[in-house]
DSSP file (Angstrom, degrees, kcal/mol; ACC not computed):
  #  RESIDUE AA STRUCTURE BP1 BP2  ACC     N-H-->O    O-->H-N    N-H-->O    O-->H-N    TCO  KAPPA ALPHA  PHI   PSI    X-CA   Y-CA   Z-CA
    1    1 A M              0   0    0      0, 0.0     2,-0.4     0, 0.0    66,-0.2   0.000 360.0 360.0 360.0 130.3    0.0    0.0   -0.1
    2    2 A S  E     -a   67   0A   0     64,-2.2    66,-2.7    86,-0.1     2,-0.5  -0.848 360.0-154.4-100.2 129.5    1.4    3.4   -1.0
    3    3 A V  E     +a   68   0A   0     -2,-0.4     2,-0.3    64,-0.2    64,-0.0  -0.933  23.4 174.6-107.7 124.3    0.6    6.5    0.9
    4    4 A I  E     -a   69   0A   0     64,-2.4    66,-3.3    -2,-0.5     2,-0.4  -0.885  39.2-107.9-127.4 155.7    0.9    9.7   -1.2
    5    5 A R  E >   -a   70   0A   0     -2,-0.3     3,-2.8    64,-0.2     4,-0.3  -0.729  37.6-127.4 -79.2 130.7    0.3   13.4   -0.6
    6    6 A S  G >  S+     0   0    0     64,-3.4     3,-0.6    -2,-0.4    -1,-0.1   0.732 105.3  56.8 -57.8 -20.4   -2.9   14.0   -2.7
    7    7 A S  G 3  S+     0   0    0     63,-0.3    -1,-0.3     1,-0.2    64,-0.1   0.394  82.3  90.5 -89.3   8.2   -1.3   17.0   -4.7
    8    8 A T  G <  S+     0   0    0     -3,-2.8     2,-0.5     1,-0.1    -1,-0.2   0.870  85.2  51.4 -73.5 -32.7    1.5   14.8   -5.8
    9    9 A I    <   -     0   0    0     -3,-0.6     2,-0.8    -4,-0.3    -1,-0.1  -0.871  62.1-163.8-114.0 134.2   -0.3   13.7   -9.0
   10   10 A C    >>  -     0   0    0     -2,-0.5     4,-1.6     1,-0.2     3,-1.4  -0.905   6.3-164.2-106.3 102.0   -2.0   15.9  -11.6
   11   11 A T  T 34 S+     0   0    0     -2,-0.8    -1,-0.2     1,-0.3     8,-0.1   0.785  88.5  54.6 -60.2 -29.2   -4.3   13.7  -13.6
   12   12 A T  T 34 S+     0   0    0      1,-0.2    -1,-0.3    -3,-0.1     3,-0.0   0.652 111.9  45.3 -73.4 -22.2   -4.6   16.3  -16.2
   13   13 A C  T <4 S+     0   0    0     -3,-1.4     2,-0.3     1,-0.1    -2,-0.2   0.699 111.5  46.5 -96.0 -24.0   -0.9   16.5  -16.6
   14   14 A L  S  < S-     0   0    0     -4,-1.6     2,-0.1     4,-0.0    -1,-0.1  -0.879  74.9-121.2-122.2 151.3    0.2   12.9  -16.6
   15   15 A S     >  -     0   0    0     -2,-0.3     4,-2.7     1,-0.1     5,-0.2  -0.374  39.1-104.0 -74.8 167.2   -1.0    9.7  -18.3
   16   16 A R  H  > S+     0   0    0      1,-0.2     4,-2.5     2,-0.2     5,-0.2   0.920 125.1  49.4 -54.8 -45.1   -2.1    6.8  -16.2
   17   17 A T  H  > S+     0   0    0      2,-0.2     4,-2.3     1,-0.2    -1,-0.2   0.871 112.4  45.1 -62.4 -43.3    1.3    5.2  -17.1
   18   18 A Q  H  > S+     0   0    0      2,-0.2     4,-2.5     1,-0.2    -2,-0.2   0.923 113.4  50.7 -73.2 -41.6    3.3    8.2  -16.2
   19   19 A A  H  X S+     0   0    0     -4,-2.7     4,-1.1     2,-0.2    -2,-0.2   0.960 112.3  48.2 -56.7 -52.4    1.3    8.8  -12.9
   20   20 A A  H >X>S+     0   0    0     -4,-2.5     5,-2.6     1,-0.2     3,-1.0   0.944 112.5  46.9 -60.3 -50.6    1.9    5.1  -12.0
   21   21 A R  H ><5S+     0   0    0     -4,-2.3     3,-1.2     1,-0.3    -1,-0.2   0.884 106.8  57.8 -61.1 -36.4    5.6    5.2  -12.7
   22   22 A S  H 3<5S+     0   0    0     -4,-2.5    -1,-0.3     1,-0.3    -2,-0.2   0.797 108.9  46.9 -66.3 -18.0    6.1    8.5  -10.8
   23   23 A L  H <<5S-     0   0    0     -4,-1.1    -1,-0.3    -3,-1.0    -2,-0.2   0.466 119.0-111.9 -94.2  -7.1    4.7    6.7   -7.8
   24   24 A G  T <<5S+     0   0    0     -3,-1.2     2,-0.3    -4,-0.5    -3,-0.2   0.803  73.0 138.1  76.3  30.0    6.9    3.6   -8.3
   25   25 A L      < -     0   0    0     -5,-2.6     2,-0.6    -6,-0.2    -1,-0.3  -0.751  66.2-101.4-110.2 156.2    3.9    1.5   -9.2
   26   26 A D    >   -     0   0    0     -2,-0.3     3,-1.4     1,-0.2    39,-0.1  -0.640  28.2-155.7 -70.6 110.5    3.4   -1.1  -11.9
   27   27 A A  T 3  S+     0   0    0     -2,-0.6    -1,-0.2     1,-0.3     4,-0.1   0.734  91.2  59.0 -71.7 -13.4    1.4    0.8  -14.6
   28   28 A Q  T 3  S+     0   0    0      2,-0.1    -1,-0.3   -11,-0.1    -2,-0.0   0.711  90.7  81.1 -82.1 -16.7    0.1   -2.6  -15.8
   29   29 A S  S <  S-     0   0    0     -3,-1.4     2,-0.1     1,-0.1    35,-0.1  -0.670  91.9-105.8 -85.7 141.7   -1.5   -3.5  -12.5
   30   30 A P        -     0   0    0      0, 0.0    35,-2.6     0, 0.0     2,-0.5  -0.427  34.5-142.2 -60.8 136.3   -4.9   -2.1  -11.6
   31   31 A I  E     -b   65   0A   0     33,-0.2     2,-0.5    -2,-0.1    35,-0.2  -0.895  10.1-160.4-110.5 128.9   -4.7    0.6   -9.0
   32   32 A V  E     -b   66   0A   0     33,-3.0    35,-2.5    -2,-0.5     2,-0.5  -0.931   8.0-152.6-106.7 127.3   -7.2    1.0   -6.2
   33   33 A A  E     -b   67   0A   0     -2,-0.5     2,-0.7    33,-0.2    35,-0.2  -0.875   2.1-154.4 -98.6 125.8   -7.4    4.4   -4.4
   34   34 A L        -     0   0    0     33,-3.1    13,-0.0    -2,-0.5    -2,-0.0  -0.897  12.3-173.0-100.7 125.1   -8.7    4.3   -0.9
   35   35 A L        +     0   0    0     -2,-0.7     3,-0.1     1,-0.1    35,-0.1  -0.798  13.5 167.5-119.2  83.4  -10.2    7.8   -0.1
   36   36 A P        -     0   0    0      0, 0.0     2,-0.2     0, 0.0     3,-0.2   0.700  52.1-102.1 -76.6 -16.4  -11.1    7.9    3.6
   37   37 A G        -     0   0    0      1,-0.1    34,-0.4     5,-0.1    10,-0.0  -0.678  26.8 -81.9 124.9 178.8  -11.6   11.6    3.7
   38   38 A S  S    S+     0   0    0     -2,-0.2     2,-0.3    -3,-0.1    -1,-0.1   0.370  94.1  77.8-108.5   5.4   -9.8   14.8    4.7
   39   39 A R  S  > S-     0   0    0     -3,-0.2     4,-2.3     1,-0.1     3,-0.4  -0.857  80.1-119.8-117.0 155.9  -10.6   15.0    8.4
   40   40 A R  H  > S+     0   0    0     -2,-0.3     4,-2.4     1,-0.2     5,-0.2   0.850 112.7  51.9 -57.1 -44.0   -9.0   13.0   11.3
   41   41 A Q  H  > S+     0   0    0      2,-0.2     4,-2.1     1,-0.2    -1,-0.2   0.846 109.7  48.3 -61.9 -38.5  -12.2   11.5   12.4
   42   42 A E  H  >>S+     0   0    0     -3,-0.4     4,-3.2     2,-0.2     5,-0.8   0.939 111.2  52.0 -70.3 -45.7  -13.0   10.2    8.9
   43   43 A L  H  X5S+     0   0    0     -4,-2.3     4,-1.5     1,-0.2    -2,-0.2   0.932 113.4  42.9 -52.4 -54.8   -9.5    8.8    8.7
   44   44 A R  H  <5S+     0   0    0     -4,-2.4    -1,-0.2     1,-0.2    -2,-0.2   0.881 122.4  38.0 -62.5 -42.3   -9.8    6.9   12.0
   45   45 A S  H  <5S+     0   0    0     -4,-2.1     4,-0.4    -5,-0.2    -2,-0.2   0.854 126.8  29.5 -84.8 -34.0  -13.3    5.6   11.4
   46   46 A L  H  X5S+     0   0    0     -4,-3.2     4,-2.4    -5,-0.2     3,-0.2   0.830 105.8  66.4 -97.5 -33.2  -13.2    4.8    7.6
   47   47 A L  H  X<S+     0   0    0     -4,-1.5     4,-3.0    -5,-0.8     5,-0.2   0.886  98.5  52.0 -62.6 -39.7   -9.7    3.9    6.8
   48   48 A P  H  > S+     0   0    0      0, 0.0     4,-2.1     0, 0.0    -1,-0.2   0.894 112.4  46.5 -65.1 -34.7   -9.5    0.6    8.8
   49   49 A M  H  > S+     0   0    0     -4,-0.4     4,-2.5     2,-0.2    -2,-0.2   0.891 112.2  51.0 -70.6 -37.0  -12.6   -0.7    7.2
   50   50 A M  H  X S+     0   0    0     -4,-2.4     4,-3.1     2,-0.2     5,-0.2   0.953 110.5  50.2 -59.5 -47.7  -11.3    0.4    3.8
   51   51 A L  H  X S+     0   0    0     -4,-3.0     4,-2.4     1,-0.2    -1,-0.2   0.904 109.2  49.2 -59.7 -43.5   -8.1   -1.5    4.5
   52   52 A A  H  X S+     0   0    0     -4,-2.1     4,-1.6     2,-0.2    -1,-0.2   0.889 111.6  50.6 -64.6 -39.2   -9.8   -4.6    5.5
   53   53 A A  H  X S+     0   0    0     -4,-2.5     4,-2.1     2,-0.2    -2,-0.2   0.944 110.6  49.6 -59.1 -48.8  -12.0   -4.4    2.3
   54   54 A F  H  X S+     0   0    0     -4,-3.1     4,-2.9     1,-0.2     5,-0.2   0.874 105.3  56.7 -59.2 -39.6   -8.9   -4.0    0.2
   55   55 A Q  H  X S+     0   0    0     -4,-2.4     4,-2.1    -5,-0.2    -1,-0.2   0.929 107.6  47.8 -55.1 -45.7   -7.3   -6.9    1.9
   56   56 A R  H  X S+     0   0    0     -4,-1.6     4,-1.4     1,-0.2    -2,-0.2   0.884 110.1  53.5 -63.3 -40.9  -10.3   -9.1    0.8
   57   57 A I  H  X S+     0   0    0     -4,-2.1     4,-3.7     1,-0.2     3,-0.3   0.938 109.3  48.5 -61.6 -48.2  -10.0   -7.7   -2.7
   58   58 A Q  H  < S+     0   0    0     -4,-2.9    -2,-0.2     1,-0.2    -1,-0.2   0.864 104.2  59.0 -69.0 -29.8   -6.3   -8.6   -2.9
   59   59 A Q  H  < S+     0   0    0     -4,-2.1    -1,-0.2    -5,-0.2    -2,-0.2   0.900 118.1  31.2 -59.8 -39.2   -7.0  -12.0   -1.7
   60   60 A R  H  < S+     0   0    0     -4,-1.4    -2,-0.2    -3,-0.3    -1,-0.2   0.805 136.4  25.8 -86.1 -33.2   -9.3  -12.6   -4.7
   61   61 A L  S >< S+     0   0    0     -4,-3.7     3,-1.7    -5,-0.2    -1,-0.2  -0.645  73.4 179.6-137.8  77.9   -7.6  -10.4   -7.2
   62   62 A P  T 3   +     0   0    0      0, 0.0    -1,-0.1     0, 0.0    -4,-0.1   0.589  69.1  71.3 -58.4 -16.5   -3.9  -10.3   -6.1
   63   63 A R  T 3  S+     0   0    0      2,-0.1     2,-0.2   -32,-0.0    -5,-0.1   0.494  73.0 111.9 -84.6   3.3   -2.5   -8.0   -8.8
   64   64 A R    <   -     0   0    0     -3,-1.7     2,-0.4    -7,-0.1   -33,-0.2  -0.484  54.1-153.7 -71.6 141.5   -4.3   -5.0   -7.4
   65   65 A T  E     - b   0  31A   0    -35,-2.6   -33,-3.0    -2,-0.2     2,-0.3  -0.975   7.2-147.4-115.5 134.0   -2.2   -2.2   -6.0
   66   66 A G  E     - b   0  32A   0     -2,-0.4   -64,-2.2   -35,-0.2     2,-0.4  -0.707  14.1-177.8-100.4 142.1   -3.6    0.2   -3.3
   67   67 A I  E     -ab   2  33A   0    -35,-2.5   -33,-3.1    -2,-0.3   -64,-0.2  -0.984  13.9-155.7-132.7 148.1   -2.8    3.8   -2.8
   68   68 A I  E     -a    3   0A   0    -66,-2.7   -64,-2.4    -2,-0.4     2,-0.4  -0.930  11.8-155.3-118.1 100.0   -4.0    6.3   -0.1
   69   69 A P  E     -a    4   0A   0      0, 0.0     2,-0.5     0, 0.0   -64,-0.2  -0.667  15.8-140.4 -72.9 133.4   -3.8    9.8   -1.3
   70   70 A V  E     -a    5   0A   0    -66,-3.3   -64,-3.4    -2,-0.4   -63,-0.3  -0.857  12.3-126.0-103.2 126.6   -3.5   12.0    1.9
   71   71 A A    >   -     0   0    0     -2,-0.5     3,-1.9   -34,-0.4    -1,-0.0  -0.323  24.2-113.7 -69.6 150.3   -5.4   15.3    1.9
   72   72 A P  T 3  S+     0   0    0      0, 0.0    -1,-0.1     0, 0.0     4,-0.1   0.645 114.6  67.5 -61.0 -14.6   -3.4   18.4    2.7
   73   73 A T  T 3  S+     0   0    0      2,-0.1     2,-0.3   -35,-0.0   -33,-0.2   0.414  96.6  66.9 -88.1   4.0   -5.4   18.8    6.0
   74   74 A L  S <  S-     0   0    0     -3,-1.9     2,-0.3   -35,-0.1    -4,-0.0  -0.898  83.0-122.3-123.3 147.5   -3.8   15.6    7.3
   75   75 A A    >>  -     0   0    0     -2,-0.3     3,-1.4     1,-0.1     4,-0.9  -0.721  22.3-127.8 -85.0 139.7   -0.3   14.8    8.3
   76   76 A M  H >> S+     0   0    0     -2,-0.3     4,-2.4     1,-0.3     3,-0.7   0.882 108.2  58.7 -58.3 -34.5    1.3   11.9    6.4
   77   77 A D  H 3> S+     0   0    0      1,-0.2     4,-1.6     2,-0.2    -1,-0.3   0.743  94.0  64.5 -69.9 -15.3    2.3   10.2    9.7
   78   78 A E  H <> S+     0   0    0     -3,-1.4     4,-0.5     2,-0.2    -1,-0.2   0.872 109.5  39.6 -71.3 -30.6   -1.3   10.1   10.9
   79   79 A V  H X< S+     0   0    0     -4,-0.9     3,-0.8    -3,-0.7    -2,-0.2   0.907 116.2  50.6 -77.6 -43.0   -2.0    7.7    8.0
   80   80 A Q  H 3< S+     0   0    0     -4,-2.4    -2,-0.2     1,-0.2    -1,-0.2   0.746 105.1  58.4 -71.3 -19.9    1.3    5.8    8.4
   81   81 A R  H 3< S+     0   0    0     -4,-1.6    -1,-0.2    -5,-0.2    -2,-0.2   0.747  83.3 100.1 -76.6 -26.3    0.7    5.4   12.1
   82   82 A L  S << S-     0   0    0     -3,-0.8     2,-0.1    -4,-0.5    -3,-0.0  -0.285  92.6 -92.0 -58.0 142.5   -2.6    3.5   11.7
   83   83 A P        -     0   0    0      0, 0.0    -1,-0.1     0, 0.0    -2,-0.1  -0.410  40.8-149.9 -52.3 125.4   -2.4   -0.3   12.0
   84   84 A D        -     0   0    0      1,-0.1     4,-0.1    -2,-0.1    -4,-0.0  -0.900  17.1-176.1-105.3 108.3   -1.8   -1.7    8.4
   85   85 A P        +     0   0    0      0, 0.0    -1,-0.1     0, 0.0   -33,-0.0   0.566  60.3  92.0 -73.6  -5.2   -3.3   -5.2    8.0
   86   86 A L  S    S-     0   0    0      1,-0.1     2,-0.2   -85,-0.0    -2,-0.1  -0.695  80.2-119.1 -97.8 143.1   -1.8   -5.3    4.5
   87   87 A P        -     0   0    0      0, 0.0     2,-0.2     0, 0.0    -1,-0.1  -0.490  35.9-114.8 -69.9 142.1    1.5   -6.7    3.5
   88   88 A H        -     0   0    0     -2,-0.2     2,-0.1     1,-0.1   -86,-0.1  -0.532  28.8-107.4 -81.1 145.4    3.8   -4.2    1.9
   89   89 A A              0   0    0     -2,-0.2    -1,-0.1     1,-0.1   -24,-0.0  -0.459 360.0 360.0 -72.8 145.4    4.8   -4.5   -1.8
   90   90 A S              0   0    0     -2,-0.1    -1,-0.1     0, 0.0    -2,-0.0   0.412 360.0 360.0 -97.2 360.0    8.4   -5.6   -2.2
């Protein structure tokens, strides 16, 4: 699972392939964005459920890559400190 600052990618500026490569992702693998919201309480209440759902998706469809764009209203470490039930890509 990749955690990125939401302003990192300008979708009107980059192709899907260019955006994936700029994040160090495989452009051929489907990418699933988990979007828990921009407020701390949304992050704490929604992201754990989203991660659990994505884990189930990966069990059935293992080639999926997950990303979590982080809103500018949140600190990156707030997301990274949450328990991560997903194995990290190597």
